[in-house]
N, CA, C and O atoms as a GROMACS GRO file, in nm:
protein
  412
    1MET      N    1  -0.632  -1.789   1.314
    1MET     CA    2  -0.505  -1.731   1.271
    1MET      C    3  -0.395  -1.772   1.368
    1MET      O    4  -0.416  -1.786   1.488
    2LYS      N    5  -0.279  -1.789   1.312
    2LYS     CA    6  -0.162  -1.825   1.391
    2LYS      C    7  -0.051  -1.726   1.356
    2LYS      O    8  -0.039  -1.683   1.241
    3VAL      N    9   0.030  -1.690   1.455
    3VAL     CA   10   0.143  -1.601   1.431
    3VAL      C   11   0.268  -1.684   1.408
    3VAL      O   12   0.298  -1.777   1.483
    4ASN      N   13   0.341  -1.649   1.304
    4ASN     CA   14   0.467  -1.714   1.272
    4ASN      C   15   0.578  -1.608   1.273
    4ASN      O   16   0.576  -1.516   1.192
    5TRP      N   17   0.672  -1.621   1.366
    5TRP     CA   18   0.787  -1.530   1.371
    5TRP      C   19   0.895  -1.586   1.279
    5TRP      O   20   0.939  -1.700   1.298
    6THR      N   21   0.937  -1.510   1.180
    6THR     CA   22   1.045  -1.554   1.093
    6THR      C   23   1.177  -1.549   1.170
    6THR      O   24   1.188  -1.484   1.274
    7LYS      N   25   1.277  -1.617   1.117
    7LYS     CA   26   1.410  -1.613   1.179
    7LYS      C   27   1.461  -1.470   1.187
    7LYS      O   28   1.521  -1.430   1.287
    8GLU      N   29   1.437  -1.395   1.082
    8GLU     CA   30   1.480  -1.255   1.077
    8GLU      C   31   1.416  -1.174   1.190
    8GLU      O   32   1.485  -1.098   1.259
    9SER      N   33   1.286  -1.190   1.208
    9SER     CA   34   1.217  -1.111   1.311
    9SER      C   35   1.262  -1.151   1.451
    9SER      O   36   1.275  -1.066   1.539
   10LEU      N   37   1.285  -1.280   1.473
   10LEU     CA   38   1.336  -1.324   1.604
   10LEU      C   39   1.475  -1.269   1.630
   10LEU      O   40   1.507  -1.229   1.742
   11HIS      N   41   1.556  -1.267   1.526
   11HIS     CA   42   1.690  -1.209   1.538
   11HIS      C   43   1.681  -1.059   1.570
   11HIS      O   44   1.755  -1.009   1.654
   12ASN      N   45   1.591  -0.990   1.503
   12ASN     CA   46   1.571  -0.847   1.529
   12ASN      C   47   1.533  -0.821   1.674
   12ASN      O   48   1.589  -0.733   1.740
   13ILE      N   49   1.437  -0.898   1.724
   13ILE     CA   50   1.390  -0.883   1.862
   13ILE      C   51   1.506  -0.906   1.960
   13ILE      O   52   1.522  -0.832   2.057
   14GLN      N   53   1.585  -1.009   1.933
   14GLN     CA   54   1.697  -1.039   2.022
   14GLN      C   55   1.800  -0.927   2.022
   14GLN      O   56   1.852  -0.890   2.127
   15GLU      N   57   1.828  -0.872   1.904
   15GLU     CA   58   1.923  -0.760   1.895
   15GLU      C   59   1.873  -0.638   1.971
   15GLU      O   60   1.950  -0.572   2.042
   16ILE      N   61   1.746  -0.608   1.958
   16ILE     CA   62   1.687  -0.494   2.028
   16ILE      C   63   1.698  -0.515   2.179
   16ILE      O   64   1.740  -0.425   2.252
   17GLU      N   65   1.661  -0.634   2.223
   17GLU     CA   66   1.668  -0.663   2.367
   17GLU      C   67   1.812  -0.655   2.418
   17GLU      O   68   1.836  -0.596   2.524
   18ASP      N   69   1.906  -0.712   2.345
   18ASP     CA   70   2.046  -0.709   2.387
   18ASP      C   71   2.098  -0.566   2.398
   18ASP      O   72   2.167  -0.532   2.493
   19TYR      N   73   2.064  -0.485   2.300
   19TYR     CA   74   2.113  -0.347   2.298
   19TYR      C   75   2.058  -0.267   2.417
   19TYR      O   76   2.133  -0.200   2.488
   20ILE      N   77   1.928  -0.273   2.437
   20ILE     CA   78   1.866  -0.196   2.546
   20ILE      C   79   1.910  -0.250   2.682
   20ILE      O   80   1.924  -0.174   2.777
   21SER      N   81   1.929  -0.381   2.691
   21SER     CA   82   1.970  -0.443   2.818
   21SER      C   83   2.104  -0.393   2.869
   21SER      O   84   2.131  -0.398   2.989
   22GLN      N   85   2.187  -0.345   2.779
   22GLN     CA   86   2.317  -0.293   2.822
   22GLN      C   87   2.300  -0.179   2.921
   22GLN      O   88   2.379  -0.166   3.015
   23ASP      N   89   2.198  -0.097   2.901
   23ASP     CA   90   2.174   0.017   2.990
   23ASP      C   91   2.062  -0.008   3.090
   23ASP      O   92   2.067   0.040   3.203
   24ASN      N   93   1.960  -0.083   3.047
   24ASN     CA   94   1.843  -0.098   3.132
   24ASN      C   95   1.771  -0.230   3.103
   24ASN      O   96   1.679  -0.235   3.021
   25PRO      N   97   1.813  -0.338   3.169
   25PRO     CA   98   1.754  -0.469   3.143
   25PRO      C   99   1.603  -0.475   3.165
   25PRO      O  100   1.532  -0.544   3.092
   26ILE      N  101   1.554  -0.405   3.265
   26ILE     CA  102   1.410  -0.407   3.292
   26ILE      C  103   1.332  -0.341   3.178
   26ILE      O  104   1.228  -0.391   3.136
   27ALA      N  105   1.383  -0.229   3.129
   27ALA     CA  106   1.318  -0.161   3.017
   27ALA      C  107   1.319  -0.249   2.892
   27ALA      O  108   1.222  -0.250   2.816
   28ALA      N  109   1.427  -0.322   2.872
   28ALA     CA  110   1.436  -0.411   2.757
   28ALA      C  111   1.328  -0.519   2.763
   28ALA      O  112   1.261  -0.547   2.663
   29ILE      N  113   1.312  -0.578   2.879
   29ILE     CA  114   1.211  -0.683   2.896
   29ILE      C  115   1.071  -0.626   2.874
   29ILE      O  116   0.988  -0.688   2.808
   30LYS      N  117   1.045  -0.509   2.929
   30LYS     CA  118   0.913  -0.446   2.913
   30LYS      C  119   0.884  -0.416   2.766
   30LYS      O  120   0.773  -0.438   2.719
   31LEU      N  121   0.983  -0.365   2.695
   31LEU     CA  122   0.964  -0.333   2.554
   31LEU      C  123   0.933  -0.459   2.474
   31LEU      O  124   0.838  -0.461   2.396
   32ILE      N  125   1.014  -0.562   2.492
   32ILE     CA  126   0.993  -0.685   2.416
   32ILE      C  127   0.858  -0.747   2.451
   32ILE      O  128   0.786  -0.794   2.363
   33ASP      N  129   0.823  -0.747   2.579
   33ASP     CA  130   0.692  -0.799   2.620
   33ASP      C  131   0.578  -0.723   2.552
   33ASP      O  132   0.480  -0.783   2.508
   34LYS      N  133   0.591  -0.592   2.542
   34LYS     CA  134   0.487  -0.510   2.478
   34LYS      C  135   0.479  -0.540   2.329
   34LYS      O  136   0.369  -0.552   2.275
   35LEU      N  137   0.593  -0.552   2.263
   35LEU     CA  138   0.593  -0.583   2.120
   35LEU      C  139   0.526  -0.719   2.095
   35LEU      O  140   0.447  -0.734   2.003
   36ILE      N  141   0.560  -0.817   2.178
   36ILE     CA  142   0.500  -0.950   2.164
   36ILE      C  143   0.349  -0.943   2.189
   36ILE      O  144   0.272  -1.006   2.117
   37SER      N  145   0.308  -0.868   2.287
   37SER     CA  146   0.166  -0.852   2.317
   37SER      C  147   0.091  -0.789   2.199
   37SER      O  148  -0.019  -0.833   2.164
   38LEU      N  149   0.150  -0.688   2.139
   38LEU     CA  150   0.087  -0.624   2.023
   38LEU      C  151   0.074  -0.722   1.906
   38LEU      O  152  -0.026  -0.722   1.836
   39VAL      N  153   0.176  -0.804   1.888
   39VAL     CA  154   0.172  -0.905   1.781
   39VAL      C  155   0.063  -1.008   1.811
   39VAL      O  156  -0.010  -1.048   1.720
   40GLU      N  157   0.053  -1.051   1.936
   40GLU     CA  158  -0.051  -1.148   1.971
   40GLU      C  159  -0.191  -1.095   1.945
   40GLU      O  160  -0.281  -1.172   1.912
   41ASP      N  161  -0.210  -0.965   1.958
   41ASP     CA  162  -0.340  -0.903   1.928
   41ASP      C  163  -0.378  -0.919   1.781
   41ASP      O  164  -0.497  -0.915   1.747
   42LEU      N  165  -0.280  -0.937   1.695
   42LEU     CA  166  -0.307  -0.950   1.552
   42LEU      C  167  -0.386  -1.076   1.519
   42LEU      O  168  -0.453  -1.082   1.416
   43VAL      N  169  -0.378  -1.176   1.605
   43VAL     CA  170  -0.453  -1.300   1.581
   43VAL      C  171  -0.602  -1.269   1.568
   43VAL      O  172  -0.670  -1.325   1.482
   44GLU      N  173  -0.652  -1.182   1.652
   44GLU     CA  174  -0.793  -1.143   1.648
   44GLU      C  175  -0.822  -1.031   1.549
   44GLU      O  176  -0.930  -1.023   1.492
   45PHE      N  177  -0.724  -0.945   1.530
   45PHE     CA  178  -0.742  -0.826   1.445
   45PHE      C  179  -0.624  -0.810   1.349
   45PHE      O  180  -0.544  -0.718   1.366
   46PRO      N  181  -0.611  -0.898   1.249
   46PRO     CA  182  -0.493  -0.894   1.162
   46PRO      C  183  -0.476  -0.764   1.083
   46PRO      O  184  -0.364  -0.728   1.046
   47GLU      N  185  -0.584  -0.694   1.057
   47GLU     CA  186  -0.573  -0.569   0.981
   47GLU      C  187  -0.562  -0.448   1.072
   47GLU      O  188  -0.582  -0.334   1.029
   48LYS      N  189  -0.530  -0.472   1.198
   48LYS     CA  190  -0.515  -0.365   1.297
   48LYS      C  191  -0.406  -0.266   1.256
   48LYS      O  192  -0.421  -0.145   1.273
   49GLY      N  193  -0.297  -0.317   1.203
   49GLY     CA  194  -0.186  -0.231   1.164
   49GLY      C  195  -0.214  -0.158   1.034
   49GLY      O  196  -0.306  -0.191   0.960
   50ARG      N  197  -0.133  -0.058   1.010
   50ARG     CA  198  -0.148   0.018   0.885
   50ARG      C  199  -0.073  -0.050   0.772
   50ARG      O  200   0.020  -0.127   0.795
   51VAL      N  201  -0.113  -0.020   0.650
   51VAL     CA  202  -0.040  -0.066   0.533
   51VAL      C  203   0.097   0.003   0.535
   51VAL      O  204   0.106   0.123   0.561
   52VAL      N  205   0.202  -0.074   0.507
   52VAL     CA  206   0.337  -0.017   0.507
   52VAL      C  207   0.344   0.088   0.397
   52VAL      O  208   0.327   0.056   0.280
   53PRO      N  209   0.371   0.215   0.433
   53PRO     CA  210   0.366   0.324   0.335
   53PRO      C  211   0.462   0.307   0.217
   53PRO      O  212   0.430   0.345   0.105
   54GLU      N  213   0.578   0.250   0.242
   54GLU     CA  214   0.676   0.234   0.134
   54GLU      C  215   0.634   0.130   0.032
   54GLU      O  216   0.686   0.128  -0.080
   55LEU      N  217   0.540   0.044   0.068
   55LEU     CA  218   0.501  -0.066  -0.020
   55LEU      C  219   0.361  -0.052  -0.078
   55LEU      O  220   0.337  -0.088  -0.193
   56SER      N  221   0.268   0.001   0.000
   56SER     CA  222   0.128   0.016  -0.042
   56SER      C  223   0.066  -0.116  -0.091
   56SER      O  224  -0.004  -0.119  -0.192
   57ILE      N  225   0.095  -0.224  -0.017
   57ILE     CA  226   0.038  -0.356  -0.047
   57ILE      C  227  -0.052  -0.391   0.070
   57ILE      O  228  -0.006  -0.397   0.184
   58SER      N  229  -0.179  -0.416   0.043
   58SER     CA  230  -0.278  -0.427   0.151
   58SER      C  231  -0.251  -0.540   0.251
   58SER      O  232  -0.291  -0.528   0.367
   59HIS      N  233  -0.186  -0.646   0.210
   59HIS     CA  234  -0.163  -0.758   0.302
   59HIS      C  235  -0.026  -0.753   0.370
   59HIS      O  236   0.009  -0.845   0.445
   60ILE      N  237   0.050  -0.647   0.346
   60ILE     CA  238   0.175  -0.625   0.420
   60ILE      C  239   0.154  -0.501   0.504
   60ILE      O  240   0.141  -0.390   0.453
   61ARG      N  241   0.151  -0.523   0.634
   61ARG     CA  242   0.115  -0.416   0.728
   61ARG      C  243   0.220  -0.402   0.836
   61ARG      O  244   0.316  -0.480   0.844
   62GLU      N  245   0.200  -0.301   0.920
   62GLU     CA  246   0.292  -0.282   1.031
   62GLU      C  247   0.217  -0.225   1.151
   62GLU      O  248   0.118  -0.153   1.138
   63ILE      N  249   0.269  -0.261   1.267
   63ILE     CA  250   0.223  -0.197   1.390
   63ILE      C  251   0.339  -0.115   1.442
   63ILE      O  252   0.456  -0.153   1.429
   64LEU      N  253   0.307  -0.004   1.500
   64LEU     CA  254   0.407   0.088   1.552
   64LEU      C  255   0.397   0.093   1.703
   64LEU      O  256   0.288   0.098   1.760
   65TYR      N  257   0.514   0.091   1.767
   65TYR     CA  258   0.518   0.110   1.912
   65TYR      C  259   0.644   0.187   1.946
   65TYR      O  260   0.756   0.145   1.917
   66LYS      N  261   0.622   0.301   2.010
   66LYS     CA  262   0.732   0.394   2.039
   66LYS      C  263   0.804   0.419   1.908
   66LYS      O  264   0.741   0.465   1.812
   67ASN      N  265   0.934   0.390   1.900
   67ASN     CA  266   1.002   0.416   1.772
   67ASN      C  267   1.033   0.286   1.698
   67ASN      O  268   1.130   0.279   1.622
   68TYR      N  269   0.952   0.182   1.718
   68TYR     CA  270   0.973   0.053   1.652
   68TYR      C  271   0.861   0.021   1.556
   68TYR      O  272   0.745   0.057   1.577
   69ARG      N  273   0.899  -0.048   1.449
   69ARG     CA  274   0.804  -0.093   1.348
   69ARG      C  275   0.809  -0.246   1.342
   69ARG      O  276   0.916  -0.305   1.333
   70VAL      N  277   0.692  -0.308   1.347
   70VAL     CA  278   0.680  -0.453   1.333
   70VAL      C  279   0.605  -0.477   1.203
   70VAL      O  280   0.486  -0.449   1.193
   71VAL      N  281   0.676  -0.528   1.103
   71VAL     CA  282   0.618  -0.548   0.970
   71VAL      C  283   0.574  -0.694   0.957
   71VAL      O  284   0.648  -0.786   0.990
   72TYR      N  285   0.450  -0.712   0.909
   72TYR     CA  286   0.397  -0.847   0.899
   72TYR      C  287   0.319  -0.868   0.770
   72TYR      O  288   0.272  -0.773   0.706
   73LEU      N  289   0.306  -0.994   0.734
   73LEU     CA  290   0.236  -1.037   0.613
   73LEU      C  291   0.114  -1.117   0.654
   73LEU      O  292   0.125  -1.215   0.729
   74ILE      N  293  -0.003  -1.076   0.606
   74ILE     CA  294  -0.126  -1.150   0.635
   74ILE      C  295  -0.147  -1.255   0.527
   74ILE      O  296  -0.155  -1.222   0.408
   75LYS      N  297  -0.155  -1.381   0.570
   75LYS     CA  298  -0.186  -1.491   0.480
   75LYS      C  299  -0.322  -1.547   0.518
   75LYS      O  300  -0.388  -1.496   0.610
   76LYS      N  301  -0.365  -1.651   0.449
   76LYS     CA  302  -0.497  -1.708   0.474
   76LYS      C  303  -0.515  -1.753   0.619
   76LYS      O  304  -0.615  -1.720   0.683
   77ASN      N  305  -0.418  -1.828   0.672
   77ASN     CA  306  -0.431  -1.883   0.807
   77ASN      C  307  -0.322  -1.839   0.903
   77ASN      O  308  -0.322  -1.876   1.020
   78THR      N  309  -0.229  -1.760   0.854
   78THR     CA  310  -0.117  -1.718   0.939
   78THR      C  311  -0.084  -1.571   0.920
   78THR      O  312  -0.121  -1.507   0.822
   79ILE      N  313  -0.015  -1.521   1.019
   79ILE     CA  314   0.042  -1.387   1.012
   79ILE      C  315   0.192  -1.407   1.029
   79ILE      O  316   0.237  -1.452   1.134
   80ASP      N  317   0.269  -1.373   0.927
   80ASP     CA  318   0.414  -1.386   0.934
   80ASP      C  319   0.475  -1.254   0.977
   80ASP      O  320   0.459  -1.152   0.910
   81ILE      N  321   0.544  -1.255   1.089
   81ILE     CA  322   0.617  -1.137   1.134
   81ILE      C  323   0.747  -1.136   1.056
   81ILE      O  324   0.831  -1.224   1.074
   82LEU      N  325   0.764  -1.037   0.970
   82LEU     CA  326   0.876  -1.035   0.878
   82LEU      C  327   1.000  -0.967   0.935
   82LEU      O  328   1.111  -1.017   0.919
   83THR      N  329   0.980  -0.855   1.001
   83THR     CA  330   1.095  -0.781   1.054
   83THR      C  331   1.048  -0.686   1.164
   83THR      O  332   0.932  -0.645   1.168
   84VAL      N  333   1.141  -0.652   1.251
   84VAL     CA  334   1.117  -0.555   1.358
   84VAL      C  335   1.238  -0.463   1.357
   84VAL      O  336   1.352  -0.509   1.364
   85PHE      N  337   1.214  -0.332   1.348
   85PHE     CA  338   1.327  -0.241   1.342
   85PHE      C  339   1.288  -0.103   1.393
   85PHE      O  340   1.171  -0.071   1.408
   86GLU      N  341   1.391  -0.022   1.418
   86GLU     CA  342   1.369   0.114   1.464
   86GLU      C  343   1.314   0.199   1.350
   86GLU      O  344   1.361   0.190   1.236
   87GLY      N  345   1.217   0.281   1.381
   87GLY     CA  346   1.147   0.359   1.281
   87GLY      C  347   1.233   0.460   1.206
   87GLY      O  348   1.198   0.499   1.095
   88HIS      N  349   1.344   0.502   1.264
   88HIS     CA  350   1.428   0.600   1.195
   88HIS      C  351   1.513   0.535   1.086
   88HIS      O  352   1.573   0.604   1.004
   89LYS      N  353   1.518   0.402   1.085
   89LYS     CA  354   1.593   0.331   0.981
   89LYS      C  355   1.503   0.310   0.860
   89LYS      O  356   1.380   0.304   0.872
   90LEU      N  357   1.566   0.297   0.744
   90LEU     CA  358   1.490   0.271   0.622
   90LEU      C  359   1.447   0.126   0.616
   90LEU      O  360   1.519   0.036   0.662
   91LEU      N  361   1.331   0.102   0.560
   91LEU     CA  362   1.283  -0.033   0.538
   91LEU      C  363   1.370  -0.098   0.431
   91LEU      O  364   1.387  -0.042   0.323
   92ASP      N  365   1.424  -0.214   0.461
   92ASP     CA  366   1.508  -0.288   0.367
   92ASP      C  367   1.415  -0.370   0.276
   92ASP      O  368   1.382  -0.484   0.307
   93LYS      N  369   1.375  -0.310   0.165
   93LYS     CA  370   1.277  -0.373   0.076
   93LYS      C  371   1.330  -0.503   0.016
   93LYS      O  372   1.254  -0.598  -0.002
   94GLU      N  373   1.458  -0.507  -0.015
   94GLU     CA  374   1.516  -0.628  -0.074
   94GLU      C  375   1.511  -0.743   0.026
   94GLU      O  376   1.472  -0.855  -0.008
   95ASN      N  377   1.550  -0.716   0.149
   95ASN     CA  378   1.545  -0.819   0.253
   95ASN      C  379   1.401  -0.861   0.280
   95ASN      O  380   1.373  -0.979   0.301
   96LEU      N  381   1.312  -0.766   0.280
   96LEU     CA  382   1.170  -0.795   0.302
   96LEU      C  383   1.116  -0.885   0.191
   96LEU      O  384   1.039  -0.978   0.217
   97SER      N  385   1.156  -0.857   0.069
   97SER     CA  386   1.114  -0.939  -0.044
   97SER      C  387   1.163  -1.083  -0.027
   97SER      O  388   1.090  -1.178  -0.055
   98ASP      N  389   1.287  -1.099   0.020
   98ASP     CA  390   1.341  -1.232   0.046
   98ASP      C  391   1.261  -1.302   0.156
   98ASP      O  392   1.234  -1.422   0.146
   99GLN      N  393   1.225  -1.228   0.260
   99GLN     CA  394   1.146  -1.285   0.370
   99GLN      C  395   1.012  -1.337   0.318
   99GLN      O  396   0.966  -1.444   0.358
  100ILE      N  397   0.949  -1.261   0.232
  100ILE     CA  398   0.818  -1.300   0.179
  100ILE      C  399   0.831  -1.426   0.093
  100ILE      O  400   0.748  -1.517   0.103
  101LYS      N  401   0.935  -1.433   0.011
  101LYS     CA  402   0.956  -1.550  -0.075
  101LYS      C  403   0.984  -1.675   0.007
  101LYS      O  404   0.943  -1.785  -0.032
  102ASN      N  405   1.053  -1.660   0.118
  102ASN     CA  406   1.095  -1.775   0.198
  102ASN      C  407   0.990  -1.820   0.299
  102ASN      O  408   1.012  -1.918   0.370
  103ASN      N  409   0.879  -1.751   0.309
  103ASN     CA  410   0.776  -1.788   0.408
  103ASN      C  411   0.643  -1.816   0.345
  103ASN      O  412   0.547  -1.849   0.415
   0.00000   0.00000   0.00000
């Protein structure tokens, strides 16, 4: 298995890091490092995350860390990281659908 970060997910990660860095650059780096580490674990255990409750589709899952959600799509040979966002925000199903079509 290989991990593929979509443009959207990379943009999300950068926004999160930029925002947190304004107050605490070290905390921002630690958070991003942890999120990346959790994603790397998916290579060995792709079904580690739970099925996204709003979708109930077995191959679209998410891992949770603190108040962040990392949504990913399991394919035959790859894991596509679709989006990363704060858990209190609603899942943008339309954008997610576009991400799936484009990857």
